[in-house]
PQR file with spaces between the fields and no chain letter, atoms N, CA, C, O and H, PARSE charges and radii, in Angstrom:
ATOM       1  N    MET     1     128.958  -23.078   -5.952 -0.4000 1.5000
ATOM       2  CA   MET     1     129.041  -23.611   -7.420 -0.0000 2.0000
ATOM       3  C    MET     1     129.000  -22.487   -8.393  0.5500 1.7000
ATOM       4  O    MET     1     128.220  -21.539   -8.488 -0.5500 1.4000
ATOM       5  N    GLU     2     130.082  -22.850   -9.119 -0.4000 1.5000
ATOM       6  CA   GLU     2     130.064  -21.876  -10.266 -0.0000 2.0000
ATOM       7  C    GLU     2     129.146  -21.731  -11.362  0.5500 1.7000
ATOM       8  O    GLU     2     128.941  -22.738  -12.039 -0.5500 1.4000
ATOM       9  H    GLU     2     130.715  -23.620   -9.042  0.4000 1.0000
ATOM      10  N    GLY     3     128.569  -20.686  -11.655 -0.4000 1.5000
ATOM      11  CA   GLY     3     127.536  -20.530  -12.843 -0.0000 2.0000
ATOM      12  C    GLY     3     128.128  -20.279  -14.281  0.5500 1.7000
ATOM      13  O    GLY     3     129.245  -19.882  -14.615 -0.5500 1.4000
ATOM      14  H    GLY     3     128.736  -19.868  -11.105  0.4000 1.0000
ATOM      15  N    PHE     4     127.226  -20.573  -14.893 -0.4000 1.5000
ATOM      16  CA   PHE     4     127.823  -20.159  -16.564 -0.0000 2.0000
ATOM      17  C    PHE     4     128.614  -19.024  -16.649  0.5500 1.7000
ATOM      18  O    PHE     4     129.730  -19.042  -17.168 -0.5500 1.4000
ATOM      19  H    PHE     4     126.319  -20.896  -14.622  0.4000 1.0000
ATOM      20  N    GLY     5     128.001  -17.853  -16.078 -0.4000 1.5000
ATOM      21  CA   GLY     5     128.690  -16.658  -16.281 -0.0000 2.0000
ATOM      22  C    GLY     5     130.369  -16.635  -15.527  0.5500 1.7000
ATOM      23  O    GLY     5     131.362  -16.142  -16.062 -0.5500 1.4000
ATOM      24  H    GLY     5     127.094  -17.839  -15.657  0.4000 1.0000
ATOM      25  N    ASP     6     130.332  -17.158  -14.470 -0.4000 1.5000
ATOM      26  CA   ASP     6     131.652  -17.099  -13.895 -0.0000 2.0000
ATOM      27  C    ASP     6     132.487  -18.180  -14.634  0.5500 1.7000
ATOM      28  O    ASP     6     133.695  -18.247  -14.406 -0.5500 1.4000
ATOM      29  H    ASP     6     129.525  -17.558  -14.035  0.4000 1.0000
ATOM      30  N    ARG     7     132.015  -18.855  -15.330 -0.4000 1.5000
ATOM      31  CA   ARG     7     132.886  -20.213  -16.044 -0.0000 2.0000
ATOM      32  C    ARG     7     133.299  -19.465  -17.403  0.5500 1.7000
ATOM      33  O    ARG     7     134.399  -19.651  -17.923 -0.5500 1.4000
ATOM      34  H    ARG     7     131.034  -18.802  -15.516  0.4000 1.0000
ATOM      35  N    LEU     8     132.305  -18.582  -17.948 -0.4000 1.5000
ATOM      36  CA   LEU     8     132.618  -17.834  -19.368 -0.0000 2.0000
ATOM      37  C    LEU     8     133.807  -16.962  -19.123  0.5500 1.7000
ATOM      38  O    LEU     8     134.810  -16.909  -19.835 -0.5500 1.4000
ATOM      39  H    LEU     8     131.411  -18.430  -17.525  0.4000 1.0000
ATOM      40  N    LYS     9     133.546  -16.198  -17.892 -0.4000 1.5000
ATOM      41  CA   LYS     9     134.534  -14.907  -17.652 -0.0000 2.0000
ATOM      42  C    LYS     9     136.042  -15.681  -17.313  0.5500 1.7000
ATOM      43  O    LYS     9     137.133  -15.213  -17.638 -0.5500 1.4000
ATOM      44  H    LYS     9     132.731  -16.241  -17.314  0.4000 1.0000
ATOM      45  N    GLN    10     135.834  -16.945  -16.598 -0.4000 1.5000
ATOM      46  CA   GLN    10     137.009  -17.334  -16.369 -0.0000 2.0000
ATOM      47  C    GLN    10     137.988  -17.871  -17.524  0.5500 1.7000
ATOM      48  O    GLN    10     139.214  -17.768  -17.492 -0.5500 1.4000
ATOM      49  H    GLN    10     134.948  -17.325  -16.334  0.4000 1.0000
ATOM      50  N    ALA    11     137.158  -18.522  -18.652 -0.4000 1.5000
ATOM      51  CA   ALA    11     137.784  -18.970  -19.686 -0.0000 2.0000
ATOM      52  C    ALA    11     138.254  -17.667  -20.761  0.5500 1.7000
ATOM      53  O    ALA    11     139.360  -17.551  -21.289 -0.5500 1.4000
ATOM      54  H    ALA    11     136.162  -18.606  -18.678  0.4000 1.0000
ATOM      55  N    ARG    12     137.353  -16.958  -20.877 -0.4000 1.5000
ATOM      56  CA   ARG    12     137.831  -15.434  -21.444 -0.0000 2.0000
ATOM      57  C    ARG    12     139.049  -14.902  -20.991  0.5500 1.7000
ATOM      58  O    ARG    12     139.858  -14.383  -21.760 -0.5500 1.4000
ATOM      59  H    ARG    12     136.454  -17.052  -20.449  0.4000 1.0000
ATOM      60  N    LYS    13     139.248  -15.022  -19.582 -0.4000 1.5000
ATOM      61  CA   LYS    13     140.380  -14.303  -18.985 -0.0000 2.0000
ATOM      62  C    LYS    13     141.359  -15.266  -19.068  0.5500 1.7000
ATOM      63  O    LYS    13     142.462  -14.741  -18.912 -0.5500 1.4000
ATOM      64  H    LYS    13     138.591  -15.443  -18.957  0.4000 1.0000
ATOM      65  N    ALA    14     141.427  -16.505  -19.254 -0.4000 1.5000
ATOM      66  CA   ALA    14     142.470  -17.521  -19.564 -0.0000 2.0000
ATOM      67  C    ALA    14     143.148  -17.393  -20.891  0.5500 1.7000
ATOM      68  O    ALA    14     144.306  -17.749  -21.108 -0.5500 1.4000
ATOM      69  H    ALA    14     140.531  -16.931  -19.380  0.4000 1.0000
ATOM      70  N    LYS    15     142.202  -16.768  -21.901 -0.4000 1.5000
ATOM      71  CA   LYS    15     142.540  -16.725  -23.089 -0.0000 2.0000
ATOM      72  C    LYS    15     143.113  -15.130  -23.400  0.5500 1.7000
ATOM      73  O    LYS    15     143.484  -14.723  -24.500 -0.5500 1.4000
ATOM      74  H    LYS    15     141.261  -16.479  -21.724  0.4000 1.0000
ATOM      75  N    GLU    16     143.084  -14.424  -22.244 -0.4000 1.5000
ATOM      76  CA   GLU    16     143.491  -13.076  -22.347 -0.0000 2.0000
ATOM      77  C    GLU    16     142.687  -12.323  -23.428  0.5500 1.7000
ATOM      78  O    GLU    16     143.290  -11.726  -24.320 -0.5500 1.4000
ATOM      79  H    GLU    16     142.783  -14.755  -21.350  0.4000 1.0000
ATOM      80  N    LEU    17     141.272  -12.339  -23.366 -0.4000 1.5000
ATOM      81  CA   LEU    17     140.618  -11.731  -24.178 -0.0000 2.0000
ATOM      82  C    LEU    17     139.682  -10.680  -23.299  0.5500 1.7000
ATOM      83  O    LEU    17     139.218  -10.951  -22.192 -0.5500 1.4000
ATOM      84  H    LEU    17     140.782  -12.825  -22.641  0.4000 1.0000
ATOM      85  N    THR    18     139.507   -9.504  -23.964 -0.4000 1.5000
ATOM      86  CA   THR    18     138.571   -8.667  -23.106 -0.0000 2.0000
ATOM      87  C    THR    18     137.128   -8.975  -23.583  0.5500 1.7000
ATOM      88  O    THR    18     136.990   -9.909  -24.373 -0.5500 1.4000
ATOM      89  H    THR    18     139.884   -9.284  -24.863  0.4000 1.0000
ATOM      90  N    GLN    19     136.106   -8.319  -23.203 -0.4000 1.5000
ATOM      91  CA   GLN    19     134.854   -8.601  -23.658 -0.0000 2.0000
ATOM      92  C    GLN    19     134.573   -8.147  -24.941  0.5500 1.7000
ATOM      93  O    GLN    19     133.877   -8.919  -25.602 -0.5500 1.4000
ATOM      94  H    GLN    19     136.218   -7.560  -22.561  0.4000 1.0000
ATOM      95  N    LYS    20     134.896   -7.168  -25.455 -0.4000 1.5000
ATOM      96  CA   LYS    20     134.944   -6.588  -26.558 -0.0000 2.0000
ATOM      97  C    LYS    20     135.655   -7.368  -27.447  0.5500 1.7000
ATOM      98  O    LYS    20     135.113   -7.440  -28.550 -0.5500 1.4000
ATOM      99  H    LYS    20     135.461   -6.541  -24.919  0.4000 1.0000
ATOM     100  N    GLU    21     136.758   -8.015  -27.323 -0.4000 1.5000
ATOM     101  CA   GLU    21     137.630   -8.880  -28.266 -0.0000 2.0000
ATOM     102  C    GLU    21     136.636  -10.249  -28.285  0.5500 1.7000
ATOM     103  O    GLU    21     136.452  -10.829  -29.355 -0.5500 1.4000
ATOM     104  H    GLU    21     137.198   -7.956  -26.427  0.4000 1.0000
ATOM     105  N    LEU    22     136.194  -10.585  -27.412 -0.4000 1.5000
ATOM     106  CA   LEU    22     135.505  -12.075  -27.436 -0.0000 2.0000
ATOM     107  C    LEU    22     134.274  -11.624  -28.211  0.5500 1.7000
ATOM     108  O    LEU    22     134.124  -12.200  -29.289 -0.5500 1.4000
ATOM     109  H    LEU    22     136.343  -10.113  -26.543  0.4000 1.0000
ATOM     110  N    GLY    23     133.465  -10.813  -27.919 -0.4000 1.5000
ATOM     111  CA   GLY    23     132.450  -10.376  -28.849 -0.0000 2.0000
ATOM     112  C    GLY    23     132.722  -10.250  -30.122  0.5500 1.7000
ATOM     113  O    GLY    23     131.910  -10.745  -30.904 -0.5500 1.4000
ATOM     114  H    GLY    23     133.588  -10.344  -27.044  0.4000 1.0000
ATOM     115  N    GLU    24     133.743   -9.665  -30.586 -0.4000 1.5000
ATOM     116  CA   GLU    24     134.009   -9.380  -31.986 -0.0000 2.0000
ATOM     117  C    GLU    24     134.139  -10.686  -32.585  0.5500 1.7000
ATOM     118  O    GLU    24     133.536  -10.962  -33.623 -0.5500 1.4000
ATOM     119  H    GLU    24     134.402   -9.263  -29.951  0.4000 1.0000
ATOM     120  N    LYS    25     135.081  -11.711  -31.843 -0.4000 1.5000
ATOM     121  CA   LYS    25     135.170  -12.842  -32.462 -0.0000 2.0000
ATOM     122  C    LYS    25     133.960  -13.683  -32.596  0.5500 1.7000
ATOM     123  O    LYS    25     133.798  -14.479  -33.521 -0.5500 1.4000
ATOM     124  H    LYS    25     135.571  -11.487  -31.001  0.4000 1.0000
ATOM     125  N    VAL    26     132.969  -13.441  -31.474 -0.4000 1.5000
ATOM     126  CA   VAL    26     131.871  -14.359  -31.815 -0.0000 2.0000
ATOM     127  C    VAL    26     130.847  -13.825  -32.799  0.5500 1.7000
ATOM     128  O    VAL    26     129.995  -14.541  -33.325 -0.5500 1.4000
ATOM     129  H    VAL    26     133.100  -12.795  -30.722  0.4000 1.0000
ATOM     130  N    GLY    27     130.999  -12.374  -33.040 -0.4000 1.5000
ATOM     131  CA   GLY    27     130.038  -11.663  -33.781 -0.0000 2.0000
ATOM     132  C    GLY    27     128.661  -11.146  -32.938  0.5500 1.7000
ATOM     133  O    GLY    27     127.527  -11.075  -33.411 -0.5500 1.4000
ATOM     134  H    GLY    27     131.692  -11.793  -32.613  0.4000 1.0000
ATOM     135  N    ILE    28     129.036  -10.836  -31.686 -0.4000 1.5000
ATOM     136  CA   ILE    28     128.274  -10.086  -30.690 -0.0000 2.0000
ATOM     137  C    ILE    28     128.631   -9.051  -30.187  0.5500 1.7000
ATOM     138  O    ILE    28     129.738   -8.667  -30.566 -0.5500 1.4000
ATOM     139  H    ILE    28     129.957  -10.893  -31.301  0.4000 1.0000
ATOM     140  N    THR    29     127.936   -8.213  -29.209 -0.4000 1.5000
ATOM     141  CA   THR    29     128.483   -6.906  -28.821 -0.0000 2.0000
ATOM     142  C    THR    29     129.229   -7.381  -27.455  0.5500 1.7000
ATOM     143  O    THR    29     129.091   -8.458  -26.875 -0.5500 1.4000
ATOM     144  H    THR    29     127.037   -8.525  -28.901  0.4000 1.0000
ATOM     145  N    LYS    30     130.091   -6.236  -27.087 -0.4000 1.5000
ATOM     146  CA   LYS    30     130.603   -6.468  -25.790 -0.0000 2.0000
ATOM     147  C    LYS    30     129.602   -6.373  -24.682  0.5500 1.7000
ATOM     148  O    LYS    30     129.751   -7.110  -23.707 -0.5500 1.4000
ATOM     149  H    LYS    30     130.203   -5.362  -27.558  0.4000 1.0000
ATOM     150  N    ASN    31     128.532   -5.487  -24.738 -0.4000 1.5000
ATOM     151  CA   ASN    31     127.419   -5.625  -23.872 -0.0000 2.0000
ATOM     152  C    ASN    31     126.648   -7.201  -23.929  0.5500 1.7000
ATOM     153  O    ASN    31     126.138   -7.694  -22.923 -0.5500 1.4000
ATOM     154  H    ASN    31     128.411   -4.888  -25.530  0.4000 1.0000
ATOM     155  N    GLN    32     126.656   -7.767  -25.039 -0.4000 1.5000
ATOM     156  CA   GLN    32     126.122   -8.929  -24.927 -0.0000 2.0000
ATOM     157  C    GLN    32     126.793  -10.039  -23.837  0.5500 1.7000
ATOM     158  O    GLN    32     126.271  -10.749  -22.977 -0.5500 1.4000
ATOM     159  H    GLN    32     127.070   -7.366  -25.856  0.4000 1.0000
ATOM     160  N    VAL    33     128.258   -9.848  -24.296 -0.4000 1.5000
ATOM     161  CA   VAL    33     129.037  -10.747  -23.300 -0.0000 2.0000
ATOM     162  C    VAL    33     129.145  -10.306  -21.981  0.5500 1.7000
ATOM     163  O    VAL    33     129.471  -11.140  -21.137 -0.5500 1.4000
ATOM     164  H    VAL    33     128.682   -9.272  -24.995  0.4000 1.0000
ATOM     165  N    CYS    34     128.958   -9.296  -21.686 -0.4000 1.5000
ATOM     166  CA   CYS    34     128.526   -8.500  -20.193 -0.0000 2.0000
ATOM     167  C    CYS    34     127.546   -8.999  -19.854  0.5500 1.7000
ATOM     168  O    CYS    34     127.502   -9.240  -18.648 -0.5500 1.4000
ATOM     169  H    CYS    34     128.692   -8.618  -22.372  0.4000 1.0000
ATOM     170  N    GLN    35     126.465   -9.347  -20.588 -0.4000 1.5000
ATOM     171  CA   GLN    35     125.282   -9.840  -19.981 -0.0000 2.0000
ATOM     172  C    GLN    35     125.113  -11.388  -19.763  0.5500 1.7000
ATOM     173  O    GLN    35     124.412  -11.958  -18.927 -0.5500 1.4000
ATOM     174  H    GLN    35     126.501   -9.151  -21.568  0.4000 1.0000
ATOM     175  N    TYR    36     125.928  -11.918  -20.720 -0.4000 1.5000
ATOM     176  CA   TYR    36     126.480  -13.436  -20.357 -0.0000 2.0000
ATOM     177  C    TYR    36     127.084  -13.702  -19.331  0.5500 1.7000
ATOM     178  O    TYR    36     126.774  -14.742  -18.749 -0.5500 1.4000
ATOM     179  H    TYR    36     126.497  -11.454  -21.399  0.4000 1.0000
ATOM     180  N    GLU    37     127.987  -12.971  -18.861 -0.4000 1.5000
ATOM     181  CA   GLU    37     128.676  -13.236  -17.645 -0.0000 2.0000
ATOM     182  C    GLU    37     128.166  -12.864  -16.485  0.5500 1.7000
ATOM     183  O    GLU    37     128.629  -13.438  -15.499 -0.5500 1.4000
ATOM     184  H    GLU    37     128.240  -12.127  -19.334  0.4000 1.0000
ATOM     185  N    SER    38     126.966  -11.701  -16.242 -0.4000 1.5000
ATOM     186  CA   SER    38     126.426  -11.593  -15.439 -0.0000 2.0000
ATOM     187  C    SER    38     125.161  -12.414  -15.253  0.5500 1.7000
ATOM     188  O    SER    38     124.427  -12.357  -14.267 -0.5500 1.4000
ATOM     189  H    SER    38     126.590  -11.236  -17.043  0.4000 1.0000
ATOM     190  N    GLU    39     124.993  -13.201  -16.347 -0.4000 1.5000
ATOM     191  CA   GLU    39     123.811  -14.314  -16.473 -0.0000 2.0000
ATOM     192  C    GLU    39     122.391  -13.599  -16.268  0.5500 1.7000
ATOM     193  O    GLU    39     121.425  -14.000  -15.618 -0.5500 1.4000
ATOM     194  H    GLU    39     125.589  -13.247  -17.149  0.4000 1.0000
ATOM     195  N    LYS    40     122.557  -12.372  -17.045 -0.4000 1.5000
ATOM     196  CA   LYS    40     121.364  -11.722  -16.929 -0.0000 2.0000
ATOM     197  C    LYS    40     120.789  -12.011  -18.522  0.5500 1.7000
ATOM     198  O    LYS    40     119.709  -11.538  -18.874 -0.5500 1.4000
ATOM     199  H    LYS    40     123.342  -12.047  -17.573  0.4000 1.0000
ATOM     200  N    SER    41     121.506  -12.717  -19.306 -0.4000 1.5000
ATOM     201  CA   SER    41     120.975  -13.313  -20.705 -0.0000 2.0000
ATOM     202  C    SER    41     121.870  -14.612  -20.996  0.5500 1.7000
ATOM     203  O    SER    41     122.974  -14.747  -20.468 -0.5500 1.4000
ATOM     204  H    SER    41     122.384  -13.101  -19.020  0.4000 1.0000
ATOM     205  N    TYR    42     121.413  -15.395  -21.720 -0.4000 1.5000
ATOM     206  CA   TYR    42     122.335  -16.420  -22.149 -0.0000 2.0000
ATOM     207  C    TYR    42     122.315  -16.346  -23.524  0.5500 1.7000
ATOM     208  O    TYR    42     121.404  -15.740  -24.087 -0.5500 1.4000
ATOM     209  H    TYR    42     120.516  -15.285  -22.148  0.4000 1.0000
ATOM     210  N    PRO    43     123.404  -17.008  -24.281 -0.5600 1.5000
ATOM     211  CA   PRO    43     123.895  -17.130  -25.560  0.2800 2.0000
ATOM     212  C    PRO    43     123.115  -18.283  -26.365  0.5500 1.7000
ATOM     213  O    PRO    43     122.920  -19.404  -25.895 -0.5500 1.4000
ATOM     214  N    SER    44     122.722  -17.891  -27.556 -0.4000 1.5000
ATOM     215  CA   SER    44     121.849  -18.848  -28.401 -0.0000 2.0000
ATOM     216  C    SER    44     122.719  -20.101  -28.663  0.5500 1.7000
ATOM     217  O    SER    44     123.940  -20.043  -28.516 -0.5500 1.4000
ATOM     218  H    SER    44     122.880  -16.981  -27.938  0.4000 1.0000
ATOM     219  N    TYR    45     122.192  -21.048  -28.989 -0.4000 1.5000
ATOM     220  CA   TYR    45     122.994  -22.275  -29.659 -0.0000 2.0000
ATOM     221  C    TYR    45     124.276  -22.036  -30.533  0.5500 1.7000
ATOM     222  O    TYR    45     125.314  -22.685  -30.405 -0.5500 1.4000
ATOM     223  H    TYR    45     121.201  -21.095  -29.109  0.4000 1.0000
ATOM     224  N    ASP    46     124.085  -21.070  -31.395 -0.4000 1.5000
ATOM     225  CA   ASP    46     125.141  -20.896  -32.466 -0.0000 2.0000
ATOM     226  C    ASP    46     126.137  -20.047  -31.719  0.5500 1.7000
ATOM     227  O    ASP    46     127.322  -20.277  -31.958 -0.5500 1.4000
ATOM     228  H    ASP    46     123.242  -20.543  -31.498  0.4000 1.0000
ATOM     229  N    ALA    47     125.832  -19.078  -30.831 -0.4000 1.5000
ATOM     230  CA   ALA    47     126.994  -18.157  -30.003 -0.0000 2.0000
ATOM     231  C    ALA    47     127.517  -19.067  -29.095  0.5500 1.7000
ATOM     232  O    ALA    47     128.719  -18.968  -28.848 -0.5500 1.4000
ATOM     233  H    ALA    47     124.869  -18.891  -30.637  0.4000 1.0000
ATOM     234  N    LEU    48     126.640  -20.238  -28.352 -0.4000 1.5000
ATOM     235  CA   LEU    48     127.552  -21.063  -27.628 -0.0000 2.0000
ATOM     236  C    LEU    48     128.543  -21.696  -28.271  0.5500 1.7000
ATOM     237  O    LEU    48     129.706  -21.558  -27.892 -0.5500 1.4000
ATOM     238  H    LEU    48     125.663  -20.318  -28.553  0.4000 1.0000
ATOM     239  N    ILE    49     128.227  -22.444  -29.288 -0.4000 1.5000
ATOM     240  CA   ILE    49     129.197  -23.224  -29.916 -0.0000 2.0000
ATOM     241  C    ILE    49     130.532  -22.230  -30.445  0.5500 1.7000
ATOM     242  O    ILE    49     131.690  -22.644  -30.406 -0.5500 1.4000
ATOM     243  H    ILE    49     127.282  -22.556  -29.596  0.4000 1.0000
ATOM     244  N    LYS    50     130.204  -21.045  -30.873 -0.4000 1.5000
ATOM     245  CA   LYS    50     131.285  -20.226  -31.178 -0.0000 2.0000
ATOM     246  C    LYS    50     132.282  -19.884  -30.060  0.5500 1.7000
ATOM     247  O    LYS    50     133.499  -19.765  -30.198 -0.5500 1.4000
ATOM     248  H    LYS    50     129.263  -20.709  -30.905  0.4000 1.0000
ATOM     249  N    LEU    51     131.485  -19.731  -28.797 -0.4000 1.5000
ATOM     250  CA   LEU    51     131.993  -19.397  -27.655 -0.0000 2.0000
ATOM     251  C    LEU    51     133.256  -20.455  -27.140  0.5500 1.7000
ATOM     252  O    LEU    51     134.410  -20.183  -26.807 -0.5500 1.4000
ATOM     253  H    LEU    51     130.496  -19.828  -28.685  0.4000 1.0000
ATOM     254  N    CYS    52     132.571  -21.724  -27.216 -0.4000 1.5000
ATOM     255  CA   CYS    52     133.520  -22.955  -27.025 -0.0000 2.0000
ATOM     256  C    CYS    52     134.706  -23.167  -27.943  0.5500 1.7000
ATOM     257  O    CYS    52     135.820  -23.571  -27.609 -0.5500 1.4000
ATOM     258  H    CYS    52     131.634  -21.945  -27.486  0.4000 1.0000
ATOM     259  N    THR    53     134.253  -22.800  -29.253 -0.4000 1.5000
ATOM     260  CA   THR    53     135.321  -23.013  -29.972 -0.0000 2.0000
ATOM     261  C    THR    53     136.754  -22.229  -30.025  0.5500 1.7000
ATOM     262  O    THR    53     137.885  -22.668  -30.232 -0.5500 1.4000
ATOM     263  H    THR    53     133.348  -22.471  -29.524  0.4000 1.0000
ATOM     264  N    ILE    54     136.208  -20.685  -29.718 -0.4000 1.5000
ATOM     265  CA   ILE    54     136.996  -19.657  -29.407 -0.0000 2.0000
ATOM     266  C    ILE    54     137.860  -19.940  -28.127  0.5500 1.7000
ATOM     267  O    ILE    54     139.084  -19.827  -28.063 -0.5500 1.4000
ATOM     268  H    ILE    54     135.289  -20.328  -29.550  0.4000 1.0000
ATOM     269  N    LEU    55     137.230  -20.229  -27.377 -0.4000 1.5000
ATOM     270  CA   LEU    55     137.547  -20.350  -25.705 -0.0000 2.0000
ATOM     271  C    LEU    55     138.226  -21.747  -25.713  0.5500 1.7000
ATOM     272  O    LEU    55     138.883  -21.968  -24.695 -0.5500 1.4000
ATOM     273  H    LEU    55     136.236  -20.321  -27.429  0.4000 1.0000
ATOM     274  N    ASP    56     138.211  -22.709  -26.615 -0.4000 1.5000
ATOM     275  CA   ASP    56     138.705  -23.944  -26.444 -0.0000 2.0000
ATOM     276  C    ASP    56     138.363  -24.586  -25.270  0.5500 1.7000
ATOM     277  O    ASP    56     139.221  -24.990  -24.486 -0.5500 1.4000
ATOM     278  H    ASP    56     137.678  -22.530  -27.442  0.4000 1.0000
ATOM     279  N    THR    57     136.820  -24.748  -25.035 -0.4000 1.5000
ATOM     280  CA   THR    57     136.500  -25.337  -23.977 -0.0000 2.0000
ATOM     281  C    THR    57     135.210  -26.081  -24.357  0.5500 1.7000
ATOM     282  O    THR    57     134.755  -25.917  -25.488 -0.5500 1.4000
ATOM     283  H    THR    57     136.123  -24.419  -25.673  0.4000 1.0000
ATOM     284  N    SER    58     134.563  -26.931  -23.433 -0.4000 1.5000
ATOM     285  CA   SER    58     133.235  -27.644  -23.982 -0.0000 2.0000
ATOM     286  C    SER    58     132.340  -26.938  -23.379  0.5500 1.7000
ATOM     287  O    SER    58     132.551  -26.139  -22.467 -0.5500 1.4000
ATOM     288  H    SER    58     134.933  -27.065  -22.514  0.4000 1.0000
ATOM     289  N    ALA    59     130.888  -27.320  -24.065 -0.4000 1.5000
ATOM     290  CA   ALA    59     129.738  -26.737  -23.506 -0.0000 2.0000
ATOM     291  C    ALA    59     129.195  -27.321  -22.113  0.5500 1.7000
ATOM     292  O    ALA    59     128.451  -26.743  -21.321 -0.5500 1.4000
ATOM     293  H    ALA    59     130.716  -27.970  -24.806  0.4000 1.0000
ATOM     294  N    ASP    60     129.686  -28.469  -22.019 -0.4000 1.5000
ATOM     295  CA   ASP    60     129.218  -29.113  -20.854 -0.0000 2.0000
ATOM     296  C    ASP    60     130.012  -28.501  -19.670  0.5500 1.7000
ATOM     297  O    ASP    60     129.306  -28.406  -18.666 -0.5500 1.4000
ATOM     298  H    ASP    60     130.290  -28.938  -22.663  0.4000 1.0000
ATOM     299  N    TRP    61     131.449  -28.000  -19.484 -0.4000 1.5000
ATOM     300  CA   TRP    61     132.091  -27.289  -18.704 -0.0000 2.0000
ATOM     301  C    TRP    61     131.278  -25.809  -18.611  0.5500 1.7000
ATOM     302  O    TRP    61     130.768  -25.320  -17.602 -0.5500 1.4000
ATOM     303  H    TRP    61     132.023  -28.077  -20.299  0.4000 1.0000
ATOM     304  N    LEU    62     131.309  -25.378  -19.659 -0.4000 1.5000
ATOM     305  CA   LEU    62     130.640  -23.714  -19.490 -0.0000 2.0000
ATOM     306  C    LEU    62     129.204  -23.842  -18.782  0.5500 1.7000
ATOM     307  O    LEU    62     128.814  -22.977  -17.998 -0.5500 1.4000
ATOM     308  H    LEU    62     131.723  -25.774  -20.479  0.4000 1.0000
ATOM     309  N    LEU    63     128.496  -24.896  -19.083 -0.4000 1.5000
ATOM     310  CA   LEU    63     127.198  -24.933  -18.619 -0.0000 2.0000
ATOM     311  C    LEU    63     127.238  -25.577  -17.290  0.5500 1.7000
ATOM     312  O    LEU    63     126.140  -25.595  -16.733 -0.5500 1.4000
ATOM     313  H    LEU    63     128.813  -25.599  -19.720  0.4000 1.0000
ATOM     314  N    GLY    64     128.174  -26.090  -16.663 -0.4000 1.5000
ATOM     315  CA   GLY    64     128.442  -26.675  -15.369 -0.0000 2.0000
ATOM     316  C    GLY    64     127.770  -28.067  -15.438  0.5500 1.7000
ATOM     317  O    GLY    64     127.213  -28.525  -14.440 -0.5500 1.4000
ATOM     318  H    GLY    64     129.066  -26.075  -17.115  0.4000 1.0000
ATOM     319  N    ILE    65     127.810  -28.616  -16.389 -0.4000 1.5000
ATOM     320  CA   ILE    65     127.240  -30.059  -16.357 -0.0000 2.0000
ATOM     321  C    ILE    65     128.519  -30.993  -16.107  0.5500 1.7000
ATOM     322  O    ILE    65     129.464  -31.132  -16.885 -0.5500 1.4000
ATOM     323  H    ILE    65     128.262  -28.244  -17.199  0.4000 1.0000
ATOM     324  N    PRO    66     128.320  -31.714  -14.635 -0.5600 1.5000
ATOM     325  CA   PRO    66     129.466  -32.763  -14.229  0.2800 2.0000
ATOM     326  C    PRO    66     129.783  -33.886  -15.061  0.5500 1.7000
ATOM     327  O    PRO    66     128.851  -34.328  -15.732 -0.5500 1.4000
ATOM     328  N    ASP    67     130.600  -34.289  -15.134 -0.4000 1.5000
ATOM     329  CA   ASP    67     131.039  -35.611  -15.577 -0.0000 2.0000
ATOM     330  C    ASP    67     130.214  -36.453  -15.238  0.5500 1.7000
ATOM     331  O    ASP    67     129.556  -36.193  -14.231 -0.5500 1.4000
ATOM     332  H    ASP    67     131.358  -33.930  -14.590  0.4000 1.0000
ATOM     333  N    LYS    68     129.995  -37.585  -15.865 -0.4000 1.5000
ATOM     334  CA   LYS    68     128.982  -38.941  -15.269 -0.0000 2.0000
ATOM     335  C    LYS    68     129.705  -39.795  -14.235  0.5500 1.7000
ATOM     336  O    LYS    68     129.184  -40.515  -13.384 -0.5500 1.4000
ATOM     337  H    LYS    68     130.530  -37.796  -16.683  0.4000 1.0000
ATOM     338  N    LYS    69     131.084  -39.572  -14.478 -0.4000 1.5000
ATOM     339  CA   LYS    69     131.843  -40.080  -13.222 -0.0000 2.0000
ATOM     340  C    LYS    69     131.777  -39.401  -12.097  0.5500 1.7000
ATOM     341  O    LYS    69     132.011  -40.070  -11.090 -0.5500 1.4000
ATOM     342  H    LYS    69     131.508  -38.987  -15.170  0.4000 1.0000
ATOM     343  N    ASP    70     131.455  -37.932  -11.896 -0.4000 1.5000
ATOM     344  CA   ASP    70     131.381  -37.019  -10.777 -0.0000 2.0000
ATOM     345  C    ASP    70     130.085  -37.292  -10.107  0.5500 1.7000
ATOM     346  O    ASP    70     129.940  -37.177   -8.890 -0.5500 1.4000
ATOM     347  H    ASP    70     131.265  -37.390  -12.715  0.4000 1.0000
ATOM     348  N    ILE    71     128.974  -37.724  -11.077 -0.4000 1.5000
ATOM     349  CA   ILE    71     127.635  -37.980  -10.660 -0.0000 2.0000
ATOM     350  C    ILE    71     127.564  -39.410   -9.909  0.5500 1.7000
ATOM     351  O    ILE    71     126.915  -39.533   -8.870 -0.5500 1.4000
ATOM     352  H    ILE    71     129.092  -37.818  -12.066  0.4000 1.0000
ATOM     353  N    LEU    72     128.173  -40.337  -10.416 -0.4000 1.5000
ATOM     354  CA   LEU    72     128.080  -41.556   -9.892 -0.0000 2.0000
ATOM     355  C    LEU    72     128.913  -41.834   -8.560  0.5500 1.7000
ATOM     356  O    LEU    72     128.709  -42.824   -7.858 -0.5500 1.4000
ATOM     357  H    LEU    72     128.700  -40.237  -11.260  0.4000 1.0000
ATOM     358  N    GLN    73     129.967  -40.765   -8.256 -0.4000 1.5000
ATOM     359  CA   GLN    73     130.707  -40.450   -7.071 -0.0000 2.0000
ATOM     360  C    GLN    73     129.718  -40.081   -5.810  0.5500 1.7000
ATOM     361  O    GLN    73     130.010  -40.359   -4.647 -0.5500 1.4000
ATOM     362  H    GLN    73     130.133  -39.961   -8.827  0.4000 1.0000
ATOM     363  N    THR    74     128.656  -39.496   -6.156 -0.4000 1.5000
ATOM     364  CA   THR    74     128.053  -38.618   -5.023 -0.0000 2.0000
ATOM     365  C    THR    74     126.912  -39.550   -4.588  0.5500 1.7000
ATOM     366  O    THR    74     126.157  -39.217   -3.675 -0.5500 1.4000
ATOM     367  H    THR    74     128.419  -39.270   -7.101  0.4000 1.0000
């Protein structure tokens, strides 16, 4: 199962952004992006919203929250 860090890295690479570039767009450091991707820390609510907007993805997907349909099928 993919975790938050894996999904964040996947979305960042899909947008062809480096950790530094993503950090600059969000207003955080490259080190913070690295910490998120390694799941040593997690973004604040505000940073999560910015990440979702910049990476054009949902918080549900980044956080690994399954669709209701997926839950009902298991």
